[in-house]
C-alpha positions in Angstrom: 0.0 0.0 0.0 3.0 2.2 0.4 6.4 3.3 -0.6 8.9 5.3 1.6 12.4 6.7 1.7 14.7 7.0 4.7 17.8 9.2 4.4 20.4 11.0 6.3 21.6 14.3 5.0 25.2 15.5 4.9 24.4 17.9 7.8 23.2 15.1 10.0 19.5 15.7 9.4 17.4 12.5 9.3 14.2 12.2 7.2 11.5 9.8 6.4 9.0 10.4 3.6 6.1 8.2 2.6 3.3 8.1 0.1 0.4 5.7 -0.3 -3.2 5.1 -1.4 -4.0 4.8 2.3 -5.4 7.4 4.6 -3.0 9.3 6.9 0.0 7.1 6.0 2.2 9.9 7.4 0.8 9.3 10.8 1.4 5.5 11.0 4.6 4.8 9.0 7.5 7.1 10.1 9.2 6.8 13.5 12.2 9.2 13.6 14.5 10.5 16.3 17.6 12.7 16.2 19.8 9.7 15.4 17.7 6.8 13.9 14.7 6.2 11.8 12.1 3.4 11.1 9.4 3.1 8.4 6.9 0.4 9.3 4.4 -0.3 6.6 2.3 -2.9 4.6 0.2 -4.4 7.5 2.0 -1.8 9.7 3.1 -2.9 13.2 3.7 0.3 15.1 5.6 -1.5 17.8 8.3 -2.2 15.2 8.6 1.6 14.9 8.5 2.5 18.6 10.6 -0.4 19.9 12.9 -0.3 16.9 13.6 3.4 17.4 14.2 2.9 21.2 16.5 0.0 20.8 18.6 1.6 18.1 18.9 4.8 20.2 20.3 2.5 22.9 23.0 1.4 20.5 21.7 -1.8 18.8 22.3 -2.2 15.1 19.5 -2.0 12.6 20.2 -5.6 11.5 20.0 -7.0 15.0 16.8 -5.1 15.9 15.0 -6.0 12.7 16.0 -9.7 12.8 14.5 -9.9 16.3 11.3 -8.0 15.4 10.7 -10.3 12.4 11.4 -13.5 14.5 8.9 -12.5 17.2 6.0 -11.3 15.0 3.6 -14.0 13.8 2.5 -11.5 11.1 6.0 -11.2 9.7 4.9 -12.4 6.3 2.6 -9.4 5.8 4.9 -6.8 7.3 7.4 -4.5 5.6 9.9 -2.2 7.3 13.2 -0.6 6.8 15.3 1.3 9.3 18.6 3.2 9.9 20.7 3.0 13.1 23.0 5.4 14.9 25.9 4.3 12.7 23.9 5.1 9.5 23.5 1.4 8.7 20.3 0.3 7.0 18.3 -2.9 7.2 15.0 -3.9 5.5 12.4 -6.7 5.6 9.7 -7.4 3.0 7.4 -10.2 4.1 6.8 -13.1 1.7 3.0 -12.3 1.6 3.2 -8.6 1.0 1.1 -7.7 -2.1 3.0 -7.5 -5.3 5.0 -5.7 -6.4 6.8 -5.5 -3.1 10.5 -5.1 -2.3 13.2 -2.9 -0.9 16.7 -1.6 -1.8 19.5 -0.2 0.3 22.1 2.3 -0.7 25.0 3.9 1.3 23.0 6.9 2.4 19.4 5.9 2.0 16.9 3.1 1.8 13.6 2.7 -0.1 10.9 0.1 0.3 7.4 -0.4 -1.0 4.5 -2.8 -1.6 1.5 -2.8 -3.8 3.7 -0.9 -6.3 3.6 -0.7 -10.1 6.9 -2.5 -10.1 10.6 -2.5 -9.1 11.1 0.6 -11.2 9.3 2.7 -8.6 12.1 2.1 -6.0 14.8 2.5 -8.6 13.5 5.8 -9.8 13.1 7.1 -6.3 16.6 6.1 -5.3 18.1 7.5 -8.5 16.3 10.8 -8.2 17.5 11.1 -4.6 21.1 10.4 -5.6 21.0 12.9 -8.4 19.5 15.8 -6.4 22.1 16.4 -3.7 22.2 20.1 -4.5 18.6 20.6 -3.3 17.6 21.4 0.3 17.0 18.1 2.1 13.2 18.4 2.3 13.0 19.2 -1.5 15.4 16.3 -2.2 13.1 13.9 -0.4 10.0 15.2 -2.1 11.6 15.2 -5.5 12.8 11.6 -5.1 9.3 10.4 -4.2 7.7 12.3 -7.0 10.1 10.5 -9.4 8.9 7.2 -7.9 5.3 8.3 -8.5 6.0 9.1 -12.1 7.5 5.6 -12.4 4.1 4.1 -11.3 4.0 4.6 -7.5 1.3 2.8 -5.6 -0.5 0.9 -8.3 -3.9 1.6 -6.7 -3.5 5.4 -6.9 -2.8 8.3 -4.5 -4.3 9.5 -1.3 -1.8 10.5 1.4 1.8 11.4 2.1 4.0 12.5 5.0 7.4 14.0 5.6 9.3 14.1 9.0 12.7 15.6 9.4 14.8 15.7 12.7 17.7 18.1 13.0 19.7 16.7 15.9 16.8 16.9 18.4 14.3 14.4 19.8 11.5 16.6 18.5 11.0 17.0 14.7 12.2 20.1 12.9 9.6 19.6 10.2 6.5 17.3 10.2 4.2 17.7 7.2 1.2 15.6 6.2 -1.4 15.4 3.5 -3.8 12.8 4.8 -6.5 12.7 2.1 -5.5 14.5 -1.1 -5.7 13.9 -4.9 -2.0 14.9 -5.2 -0.5 14.3 -1.8 3.2 14.6 -2.8 2.3 17.8 -4.7 0.6 19.0 -1.5 3.8 18.3 0.5 5.7 20.3 -2.0 3.2 23.2 -1.6 3.4 23.0 2.2 7.2 23.0 2.1 7.0 26.1 -0.1 4.7 27.8 2.4 7.1 26.9 5.2 9.7 29.2 3.6 7.5 32.2 4.3 7.5 32.0 8.1 8.0 28.6 9.6 11.7 27.9 8.8 12.6 31.3 10.2 10.6 30.8 13.3 12.1 27.4 13.8 15.6 28.9 14.1 14.6 30.2 17.5 13.0 27.1 18.8 14.3 25.6 22.0 16.6 22.6 21.9 18.2 20.1 24.4 21.3 22.2 24.3 19.5 25.6 24.5 16.5 25.0 26.7 15.0 28.5 26.2 15.9 28.7 22.6 15.9 32.3 21.5 12.9 33.7 23.5 12.6 37.0 21.6 11.7 37.7 18.0 15.0 39.5 17.4 16.1 38.5 13.9 13.0 36.3 13.2 10.8 39.1 12.0 13.6 40.5 9.9 14.2 37.2 8.3 10.5 36.8 7.5 10.3 40.3 6.0 13.4 39.6 3.9 12.0 36.3 2.6 8.7 38.0 1.7 10.5 40.8 -0.1 12.6 38.4 -2.1 9.5 36.3 -3.0 7.6 39.4 -4.2 10.6 40.7 -6.1 10.8 37.4 -7.9 7.1 37.6 -8.8 6.2 34.5 -6.9 2.8 34.7 -5.2 2.2 33.1 -1.9 0.9 29.5 -2.1 -0.5 29.7 1.4 -4.2 29.0 2.0 -4.2 31.1 5.1 -7.0 33.6 5.6 -6.2 37.0 7.1 -8.9 38.5 9.3 -9.3 42.3 9.3 
């Protein structure tokens, strides 16, 4: 029902992006932290995500954790998952009874897995696009890669939902976007990421962190960055893509 991509950016950011002809897949597939990531899908077992994330954060390898989860789960044949551990190592499982086409691939810096897909070309296209778009911002790179997979056939049933989660060195996400029921969910993620450039990414610079508990508790610099981004957007002739409604 799903295909997803796990990757670690050159700056240490960790992201999971998922798309599916399944409602709210972005709520049930990704499990991410500041150092590890899990995508649990097909007949999703969320405990694979929560336990896998916890154990890898404690130092276990992706292979060891996944082997144990598969061995313990009586539903292993209908499960699919891939994950990345603290060392950046990937592991994946595609159950023998996952609906065709189903499979996974692992590269040095990312992994892709999917089921109910048009074919293996979906994963290959996703991986290739990710590899070839290193110059893009990480969020754009993840979205672009998944859109390439969709062009290659994507979920053979159609489209409905997508989700994107990125952590930047913190236990809480830096970015968490979802399109739960949409005719073009990956396109909607791209729109939301575009809207995030207007205010959100600037506000996020001042958000608290484990290292700086209070963050930057004033708007010093934030408002100036927002105003600068708006001026640049208008000067380039790009209208806002936000659906926000301003009240007078």
